[in-house]
C-alpha positions in Angstrom: 23.8 -5.0 -2.0 22.2 -1.6 -1.2 19.2 -0.3 0.2 16.4 1.7 -1.5 16.2 5.5 -0.6 13.8 7.9 -0.5 14.3 8.9 -4.7 15.7 5.2 -6.0 15.8 1.3 -5.7 18.8 0.1 -4.2 21.6 -1.4 -6.1 22.4 -5.2 -6.7 25.8 -6.6 -7.2 26.6 -7.3 -11.0 28.5 -10.2 -10.7 27.6 -12.8 -7.8 29.4 -16.1 -8.4 28.5 -19.3 -7.4 30.5 -22.3 -8.6 31.6 -21.8 -12.3 28.1 -19.9 -12.8 27.9 -16.1 -12.9 24.7 -14.3 -12.3 23.6 -10.6 -11.8 21.3 -9.4 -8.7 18.4 -7.5 -9.3 18.4 -3.6 -8.5 15.4 -2.6 -6.4 12.0 -1.2 -7.8 9.1 1.0 -7.2 6.5 -0.3 -5.0 7.3 -3.8 -5.0 10.4 -6.4 -4.2 11.8 -8.3 -7.3 9.8 -11.4 -8.0 12.1 -14.2 -9.2 11.1 -17.8 -10.3 14.2 -19.4 -9.9 16.1 -21.6 -7.4 19.4 -20.8 -5.5 17.9 -17.3 -5.0 19.4 -15.1 -2.3 17.5 -13.0 0.2 15.0 -10.6 -1.6 15.2 -7.3 -0.6 12.8 -5.2 1.8 10.4 -2.8 0.5 8.8 0.5 1.1 8.0 3.1 -2.0 11.5 1.8 -3.1 12.8 -1.8 -2.6 16.4 -2.4 -1.5 18.7 -4.9 -4.4 18.2 -8.4 -4.3 21.6 -11.0 -4.9 21.4 -13.7 -7.3 22.4 -17.3 -5.7 23.3 -16.0 -2.0 23.4 -13.3 0.4 20.8 -11.0 2.1 19.1 -8.5 -0.1 19.4 -4.5 0.9 16.4 -2.9 3.1 13.7 -1.0 1.6 12.9 2.9 2.0 10.6 3.8 4.7 7.9 6.5 4.6 6.3 7.8 7.5 3.7 10.6 6.5 5.3 13.8 8.4 8.9 12.6 9.1 11.8 14.8 8.3 13.6 13.2 5.4 10.9 11.1 3.8 9.5 12.1 0.6 6.0 11.6 -0.1 4.9 10.6 -3.8 3.4 13.4 -6.0 -0.2 12.2 -6.1 -2.4 8.9 -6.2 -1.8 9.1 -10.0 1.8 10.0 -9.9 4.6 7.9 -8.6 7.2 10.7 -9.2 8.4 12.0 -6.0 6.8 15.4 -4.5 8.4 18.3 -6.7 8.7 20.5 -3.3 10.1 17.2 -1.6 7.3 17.5 1.1 7.4 14.5 3.7 3.9 15.0 4.1 1.6 12.6 2.0 -0.8 14.0 -0.8 -4.0 13.0 1.2 -2.4 15.6 3.8 -2.6 13.3 6.7 0.7 13.1 8.5 2.2 11.9 11.9 2.9 14.6 14.5 6.3 14.1 15.9 7.2 10.7 14.4 10.0 8.8 15.3 11.8 6.0 12.8 14.4 3.7 14.4 17.2 1.7 12.3 16.4 -2.0 12.7 19.9 -2.6 14.2 19.3 0.2 17.3 17.6 -0.2 20.5 13.9 0.6 19.8 10.7 0.8 21.5 8.7 -2.7 21.0 5.5 -2.9 19.7 3.9 -5.4 22.1 4.2 -3.2 25.2 5.0 0.8 26.1 8.0 -0.3 28.1 9.2 -3.0 25.9 13.0 -1.9 24.4 14.9 -4.4 22.1 17.2 -4.3 19.0 15.1 -4.5 16.0 12.2 -6.8 15.8 13.5 -10.2 14.7 13.7 -9.8 11.3 10.0 -7.9 11.0 9.7 -4.1 10.2 6.9 -3.0 12.7 4.9 0.0 13.7 3.7 1.5 17.0 1.1 4.4 17.3 0.3 5.9 20.3 -3.0 8.0 20.0 -2.8 11.0 22.3 -6.3 12.2 22.3 -9.7 11.0 21.2 -11.7 13.1 19.1 -15.4 13.5 20.7 -18.1 11.2 18.9 -20.9 12.6 16.5 -23.8 11.2 15.5 -26.0 13.0 13.0 -29.3 11.6 11.5 -30.6 13.0 8.6 -34.5 13.2 7.7 -33.9 11.4 3.8 -32.2 8.5 5.2 -35.1 7.7 7.6 -37.7 8.6 5.1 -36.2 6.0 2.7 -35.7 3.3 5.2 -39.9 3.9 6.2 -40.6 3.7 2.2 -38.7 0.5 2.3 -40.8 -0.9 5.1 -44.1 0.1 3.8 -43.2 -1.8 0.2 -42.2 -4.8 2.1 -45.4 -4.9 4.2 -47.7 -4.1 1.2 
């Protein structure tokens, strides 16, 4: 099994043998993992923009592609209406929202764990995870609009009458 990449789903083994039965696996798809409703199924692949390959009968599925807006090596989608990769291979999401200095870690390496700034470990016990550190808070603002206040006053008068 192969994991999904930034440009395509992972490939599955085409010959999976269980006893005398031979069943091909399923290649990764865009935006979803293989949904198979059969018994004796192997591990379903991870997801992301592209899912990994999933085996038939037994075995582990491949990991899905990861995407973090602004991370070098990631490729954003073209737009909300076009699921093709960005033609310039831009890592920034089409919303233009991106993380500054993001880091991404393989699941089998030491990484900071989500539950404590001082906790490190290998992977996250079968789950993906994210930890976002807020570096600064924006100043809160409050703006009132005369038309909004006026509309509330009219509604109040109407109810009283």
